[in-house]
N, C-alpha and C positions, 0 to 999 in steps of 0.2 A: 827518478826526478823528471818532472814533467818540463818540457821546455816552453818558453815564454811565447806568446803569439798574440796577434792583434784580435780584438773582439770583432764580432761581426758588424757588417756597415749598418748603419742605422735605417730603419724603416718602421712601420706601424707595428709595434709589439702585439701580437695577437692576444696577450693576456690583459692588455689594457682597454677599458672601455671607452666610449667616446667621451662620457663625464670625466673619466680619469686623464685622458689627453688634454681635455681643458684644464683639468686642475693643475696639471704640471705648469701650465701659463700663469694661472693664478699665483702659485707659491713663487715662481721667479718675479712676477710683476710685483708681489707684495715685498719680497726682499729688496728689490731695487728701490722702490718708492719709499719705503721705511727708512732706508739709508739715506735717500735723498732728504727726507724730512729731519733726520738727525744732522745731516750737515748744516740745514738752516738753523737747527737749535745750537749747533756747536759754534756758528758764527754770531750767534745771540748770546755767546758765553753761558747757555745754559746746560751744556754738556760738561761733566766733570771728568777730567782726564783726557786720554787720547780717543780718536775716533778711527776706527779701522774698517775700511770699505772692501767689499768683494765685488767691486765694478768688473764687469766682464767675466766673473766666475761663478755667476748664479746658477748657471746650468749643472756644474758639477756637484755643488752641495745639494740642490733640490732633486735632481735625478738619481743620485746615489742613494739619499735618505728615502725616496719614494720606494726604492727597491727593498726596504725592510718592512717586516711584519711588526704589528703593534706591540708584541711581546719582546721584540730585539731592542737592542740597545746602541747607542753610539756616543762617541766622544769628539766634539766639535773642536775646531781651532778658531781664531779670530775672524777668519774669512768664511766661516760655515754658518752664519746667521740663518740661511736658508734651510739647513738641515734641521735645526732647532724649531724652526717654524712648522716644517712638516710633521715633527714629533709632538707637536702640541704647544710650544712656547707662543705667547701672544704679543701682538705689537705693544700693547699697554706695558706688559712686564719688561719689554726691551727698553721702551722709551723710559721707564721709571728707573730702570737700572743703569741707563747711561746718564741720566740726570741725577743720580744717587739720592733719590727720594725715600723717605722713611718707610713707605709701603712697597719698596722694591723688593725683589726676591731676597736680596742680601742686606737689607735695610740700610742702604748707602754706604756699605763697608767694602764694596769690591767694584771694580769697573766692567765696563762693556758688558760681554756676554759670559762672564765668569760666574756661572751659576748653573746649578743642576737640578734635576727632578728625576729619580729613578723610577716613579711610578709612570712618568710619562716616556721615560726611555732615553734620557740624555744625561750624561755625566759630566759635571763641570770640569772645565779643562785646567791644565797646569801651563803657565806661561813658558816654562822652561822647554825648548824645542826637544821633540821626540819623547818626553817623559810619560806621555800617555799611552804609548805603545806597550810598555812592560804593565802598566796599570790595566789596561783592556786585555793583555794576555792572561792576567790574574783573573779578571772578571769572567772571561770566557772559559778559563779553566773551571771555575766553579759551577758554570753551566754544564760542562761536560762531567764533572764529578757527581752532581746531582741528577744526572739524566734528564736536564731539561731541554726541551726542543726551542733553544734560543741561540741567536747569533749576535756577535758584536762587531761594530764597525769603527774604526779609528781613522782620523785624517790627519795626514802629516804633509808639511810643506816640501818643497824640494831640498831646502836648507837642512830640514831635520834629518834626512838620511844620512848626514855626515856625522850624527852624534853617536855616542856609546849607547845612550839609552835606546835608541831605534835598533841598533844591532842586537842588543841583548834582548830586548822584548820580542823582536820579531823571531829570533832564533829559538828563544825559549817556547814561543807559541808553535812554532814550526814542529820542534822535537815533541812536543806534548799533543800535537794535533789539535789544537784549539780551534773551535769554530769561530775564526776571526777573519774580518776583511781589512786589510791595510791599504788604504786610498792615499796615493801620493799625488799631491796637487802639484804638477810641474808647471808653474805660472811664470818662469823664466828668471825670478830673482828671489834672493833670500836677503831681505831688505834691499842692499844695494849691489850684493854679489851675484853676478850671472852665473848660470848653470855651469858654464865652462871653466869656470874659476873654482869650482868646488868638487867636480867629479870628474875622472876621466872615461867614465861608462858613457856609451853613445845614448843609451837611454835608460832611465831608472828601472824599468821592467826587467831589463837584463840582469839585475841584481837576483831576482827570484830564484834562479836555478842555483845560486851558490847556498841558499837556505833550504834547497829541496821542497820549494814550494811551486805552486802555479802562479803564472804571471800573465795579465791582460792589460792591453793598452787601449785607449779609447780617446776620440776627440771630446775633451772636457767642455767644448762650447756646444755640442750638440747633445741636448738633454735626453733624447732617446737613446743615442749610442751610449751615453753614461748610465742610463737605467738598464740596458740590456747587459752592458758589462758587469755591473754591479750585481745585478739579479743572478747572473751566472755564478758569480763568486759566491753570493749569499746561498744559493742552492747547493753548491759544493760544500760550504761549511756546514749547512744544516743536514746534509747526508753523511757527516762524519769524515769527510775527506781532508779536512784541515785547512790550512790558511791559504788565502791567495792575496797577491800583491796586485793592485790595479792602479796603473799610472794613468792619470788625466791629463793630457796636453791642453793647457789653457794659458790664458795671460791675464797678468794683474795690470789693470789699466790706471790704478791710482797708486801712490806710494805706499810704504809700509804703514803709514798712518797719514791722517790729514795734514800734518805738519811737514810732511816729506815732499819736496819740491821735484823730485825725480831727475835732479841734474845729471845723473849718471845713465839716463837712458838715451841711445842714440835718436838722433832728430828723425821725426816722422815714423818712428816704430809704433808708438801708441796710436796715432791717428790711422795707420794701416789696419792695426787689429780692430779698432772700432768700426771702421767702414766696412770690413770684410768678415769680421768674425763675431760680432755681438751676438750673444747667445739668445737674447730676446728677440731681436729682429730675425734671426734665422728661423726660430721656432715658429714665429707669426707667419713666415713665407710657407712653411711646413703646413701648418694648420689650414691655411688659405687654399694653397695651391695643390697640396697631395692629400689632405685627409677632409676637404669639403666644408669646412667651417666658414661661415660668413663674416662680413665685418661686423655686424650687430653682436655677435657672440664675444667678439674681442673687445668690443668697446664696453659690453655689459661687464666683463671682468675687471676692466681699468676703473670703471665707475664705482663697482664694488670696493675696489682696493682703496681708492681715493676717500671714500666716505668712511671706511675702517679706520684708516690712518688719521683722518681729521677728528674722529670721535675719540681715539686713543690720545692723540696729542692733547685735546681739550682737558681730558681726565688726568693725564700726566701733569698738566700744568697746574692743577688743583692739588695735585697730592702734597701731604707735608713734608718738610725736611726732616730728617733722622732725630730722634730724641737722644740726648747724650748717653743715656744710660743703656741704649740699644747696642753699644759697642760690647757689651757682655752676652748678648743673646747668641746661643749656640756655642759659647766658648767653654763655659763650665755647666755641668747638670743643673747647678743651682749657685747664687752667689754665695761666696766663702763665708763662713762664720768666724774664723780666726782673724785676728787683726791683720789687716793689709794697709800698708803705709801710704800707698798712693791714693786712697780715698780721700776726698776732700774734707778739710777740717770741719768737725760739726757730725760727722758720721762715725767717725772711729769710736767714740765712746758707746754708740750703740752696738757697733760691731763687737768691741770688747766685752760689753755685757751680754752678748748672744741674742740681742734684740734686733729684730729687723725694722729698719727707718719705714715709716709710714710710706707707702706707695712702692716699695720695691716689689712685692708680690713674688710669684715664681717666674723666672726666665725660661722661655721655650722658643720654639722656632715657628711658631704659628704667626 
């Protein structure tokens, strides 16, 4: 059994080029600016359903996803937008999805970032806390059984570690020595429940030895520390040495969703984290003072992000609303030919006679 330990202190990872160091800032800036745009749309009632922010947590999603290779797979949660962007999701897709447009990835049938693309390496999340751990245990077991050089990464919040699904999934993956990285985002609250009210453990990483797996802990607001810890865990999994639990210490500066006023948070706590531990501000200081990048390089990334989000917003605003019949896309292989009572009047006769009404065609997921 390997004891838990802290990850190395952040420094310039030798494996990252200067372009990649700037790219980390691009992904964090894109994540925050895209969510800020979604807030504006939400207040204009153009977002359907809830809006879930990752303000203050951008470094943990971006840094961890950046440690994966293209062939690897991750499973995000609602505050891991940055990880999906790193793996290839586009701002346009995210905007259309939140706005429930007809050309969104789920054709307006799901909310926020509940969609996946196995070709790009991200699997759509399940809202129930912890449930993606056993799913990703199964996915990574398939990698092992097929002899594929691939790794899986699954995100859970601190609250999810109190669920049976988390325990069963991580225990199964540990026993089977699956190539899996389990990232626990310790952001202080599970909705309104503080960490101290849901576990007696001093640190979540302390749970790792109980499963017989390695444990690492890193500063989740330091994108380089996150990258280094996750890269070590990914390398361990790829070498056939099984599961690693990575605890990232971060902070959720917005409520569970945009409607949550955070009345349960002690006065001044959010402001302290914003002033002292903002992941973007911290990384800009590193880029400028330690890595030698000038203000022009930073400004160039911010201008690029702004232009990309403006263009994506304009295109998403032009996107059509869903067609009613799109509710069946991807549900059945083809619309049923047998009588179905809930079809509108005037269609049943055609269904009963095994004739397709004009315009039905074949339903597929394209």
